[in-house]
Steps between C-alpha positions, in 0.01 A plus 500: 500500500152505647267203524293648220794483259514123537142467376596666171786259428425191294655184638535192288462174688687211344432153633816291516536129442648429845863544398616861521822415313295378202266800527804729476634311198821397675704203372459163676194607701430156648857465624495850648171434676633175648812674627287776652275245675800314643665825610179615669488174691862542612418849626196364684708229670758759606229732632305230683820366658618854573827407328757759406693445180804415714306236694362361172858472376599307812207262462530437126856567389371744236653849515323769698529716186285245314221540753535879477467483120187287534349748747570776245339291220829496309454148370700509176785285626279233661400181324183317596699209639711733714190664648354155566823394672482808721147410601608143569778618731249726673303186585238534230377227267442618145247318284493576129209430267536554126226527242591524132254616234510692171533877525187701439704745291745304284845639440740400227635156582872466537568187297832324541741513208466204263746217562747404240 
């Protein structure tokens, strides 16, 4: 492919809303984004401290395999509270701020079953 070929291709630019999981239409996008943010911070702490997964295990009590999964972005088995606990044991303080507001695109409400 020459540089000239690229000029002939039409590229569509789509501006996201700041959450790639929502942009991709994945379920629970806010939860997935939070887990990704926490995992990225764990990776940063490991990198900045030059910690191997084995050393992280020694320091935290969490399995080295857990840190390997986080490095590989295999986050399916991790809850938010578990990721926060890992950060805590790595000497990090986690501060959470929550804002609740109506969705801009409503979805069908899941009403509880009537009592009685």
